[in-house]
C-alpha positions as CSV (number, residue, x, y, z in Angstrom):
1,M,67.9,12.8,-41.0
2,A,64.5,11.6,-42.1
3,T,62.0,13.9,-43.6
4,E,58.2,13.6,-43.3
5,R,55.6,14.6,-45.8
6,V,51.9,14.7,-44.8
7,T,49.2,14.8,-47.5
8,T,45.6,15.3,-46.4
9,R,42.6,14.9,-48.7
10,N,38.9,15.4,-48.0
11,N,36.1,15.0,-50.5
12,G,33.2,15.8,-48.1
13,V,32.5,12.2,-47.3
14,T,35.9,10.6,-46.6
15,S,39.0,12.3,-45.2
16,E,42.4,10.7,-45.8
17,R,45.7,11.6,-44.2
18,I,48.9,10.1,-45.7
19,V,52.2,10.4,-43.8
20,E,55.4,9.5,-45.8
21,R,58.8,9.3,-44.1
22,D,62.0,9.0,-46.0
23,G,64.4,6.4,-44.7
24,D,62.4,3.5,-43.4
25,G,60.1,3.1,-46.4
26,T,56.9,2.8,-44.3
27,T,53.8,4.7,-45.3
28,Y,51.0,5.2,-42.9
29,I,47.5,5.8,-44.2
30,D,44.8,7.0,-41.9
31,R,41.3,7.0,-43.5
32,G,38.3,8.3,-41.7
33,G,34.8,7.8,-42.9
34,S,31.6,9.8,-42.4
35,G,30.2,7.3,-39.9
36,M,27.2,6.6,-42.1
37,G,28.0,2.8,-42.2
38,G,27.3,2.6,-38.5
39,W,24.0,4.3,-38.9
40,V,22.9,2.1,-41.7
41,V,23.8,-1.1,-39.8
42,G,22.0,0.2,-36.7
43,L,18.9,1.0,-38.7
44,A,19.0,-2.4,-40.3
45,V,19.3,-4.1,-36.9
46,L,16.4,-2.0,-35.6
47,A,14.2,-2.9,-38.5
48,L,15.0,-6.6,-38.1
49,V,14.1,-6.5,-34.4
50,A,10.8,-4.7,-35.3
51,I,9.9,-7.4,-37.9
52,I,10.7,-10.3,-35.5
53,A,8.6,-8.6,-32.7
54,F,5.7,-8.2,-35.1
55,F,5.7,-11.8,-36.2
56,L,6.0,-13.1,-32.6
57,V,3.1,-10.9,-31.4
58,N,1.0,-12.0,-34.4
59,Q,1.8,-15.7,-33.7
60,T,0.7,-15.3,-30.1
61,R,-2.6,-13.7,-31.1
62,N,-3.3,-16.5,-33.7
63,D,-2.6,-19.1,-31.0
64,A,-5.0,-17.5,-28.6
65,L,-7.7,-17.3,-31.3
66,R,-7.2,-20.9,-32.2
67,T,-7.4,-22.0,-28.6
68,D,-10.6,-20.0,-28.1
69,A,-12.2,-21.6,-31.2
70,V,-11.3,-25.2,-30.0
71,T,-12.7,-24.4,-26.5
72,S,-15.9,-23.0,-28.0
73,A,-16.4,-26.0,-30.2
74,A,-15.8,-28.4,-27.3
75,S,-18.3,-26.5,-25.2
76,T,-20.9,-26.6,-27.9
77,I,-20.5,-30.3,-28.4
78,A,-20.7,-30.9,-24.6
79,D,-23.9,-28.8,-24.4
80,S,-25.5,-30.5,-27.4
81,T,-24.9,-34.0,-25.9
82,A,-26.1,-33.2,-22.4
83,G,-29.8,-33.2,-23.4
84,P,-29.8,-36.6,-25.2
85,A,-27.8,-38.2,-22.4
86,K,-30.6,-37.2,-19.9
87,D,-33.2,-38.5,-22.3
88,V,-31.4,-41.9,-22.6
89,G,-31.1,-42.1,-18.8
90,A,-34.8,-41.3,-18.4
91,A,-35.7,-43.9,-21.0
92,A,-33.6,-46.5,-19.3
93,N,-35.4,-45.9,-16.0
94,S,-38.9,-46.1,-17.5
95,P,-38.7,-49.8,-18.7
96,A,-37.0,-50.7,-15.5
97,G,-39.9,-49.3,-13.5
98,A,-42.5,-51.2,-15.6
99,V,-40.7,-54.5,-15.1
100,N,-40.2,-54.0,-11.3
101,P,-43.4,-52.3,-10.1
102,A,-43.1,-50.5,-6.8
103,R,-44.5,-52.3,-3.8
């Protein structure tokens, strides 16, 4: 008949249970942890998601600022060239009126 010997150890962080059976030579070791590894991995994943979200939001804000700056510059250039374009058009009409007097 086979005999069974169970040894249990617990150091406060890890518990270990060893079952030894005579006869078949197989030893089963059951080790349980404190579960802190899962918490550490979960916290690391959460921190990574927060960092990625921060950079994506910051990138979107920078793109919006850059777009506004380009739009403002284009508007300023368009406004500054509108006046001289009207003056050139008026100057072109003045000599034409002098050459072809109204009848």
